[in-house]
C-alpha positions as CSV (number, residue, x, y, z in Angstrom):
1,M,-102.3,7.1,220.3
2,L,-103.5,8.2,223.7
3,R,-103.8,11.8,224.7
4,H,-104.5,13.2,228.1
5,L,-107.5,15.5,228.1
6,E,-109.1,17.3,230.9
7,L,-112.9,17.2,230.9
8,S,-115.0,20.1,232.1
9,D,-117.7,19.6,234.7
10,Y,-120.3,19.7,231.9
11,Q,-118.5,17.0,229.9
12,L,-118.2,14.8,233.0
13,W,-121.9,15.3,233.7
14,M,-122.6,14.2,230.1
15,C,-120.5,11.1,230.5
16,K,-122.4,10.3,233.7
17,K,-125.8,10.7,231.9
18,I,-124.6,8.5,229.0
19,K,-123.5,5.8,231.5
20,E,-127.0,6.0,233.1
21,K,-128.7,5.6,229.7
22,L,-126.4,2.7,228.8
23,A,-127.1,1.0,232.1
24,E,-130.8,1.1,231.2
25,K,-130.0,-1.0,228.2
26,H,-128.6,-4.2,229.6
27,D,-127.4,-5.5,226.3
28,Y,-124.6,-2.9,226.1
29,I,-121.5,-4.8,227.3
30,N,-117.9,-3.7,226.8
31,S,-114.9,-6.1,226.9
32,A,-113.2,-4.0,229.5
33,S,-116.2,-3.5,231.7
34,R,-119.1,-5.8,232.4
35,Y,-121.6,-3.1,233.3
36,P,-122.0,0.4,231.7
37,N,-121.8,2.1,235.1
38,E,-118.2,0.8,235.3
39,F,-117.2,2.4,232.0
40,E,-114.3,4.8,232.2
41,E,-114.9,8.3,230.7
42,R,-112.6,7.2,227.9
43,E,-114.9,4.4,227.0
44,V,-118.0,6.6,227.2
45,I,-116.4,9.2,224.9
46,S,-115.4,6.4,222.4
47,I,-119.0,5.1,222.3
48,A,-120.4,8.6,221.9
49,L,-118.0,9.5,219.1
50,S,-118.7,6.2,217.3
51,E,-122.4,6.8,217.5
52,M,-122.0,10.3,216.2
53,L,-119.9,9.2,213.3
54,M,-122.5,6.5,212.4
55,K,-125.3,9.1,212.5
56,L,-123.3,11.5,210.4
57,D,-122.7,8.7,207.9
58,V,-126.4,7.9,207.7
59,I,-127.2,11.6,207.2
60,D,-124.6,11.8,204.4
61,K,-126.0,8.8,202.7
62,K,-129.5,10.2,202.8
63,A,-128.3,13.5,201.3
64,N,-126.8,11.7,198.3
């Protein structure tokens, strides 16, 4: 399910910063894009949300 979301300037800036950080790590390759600086905002947001979910899962496991 795809939804159309409008990103604020701040959210677009964060996406740009994430792309820059991913570009520093050359081992981050996506099937749709060969280089992180080519990632679409949708891909950046997916990566960020996945990372957050994994971190929250680790925190949850440590709490139990």
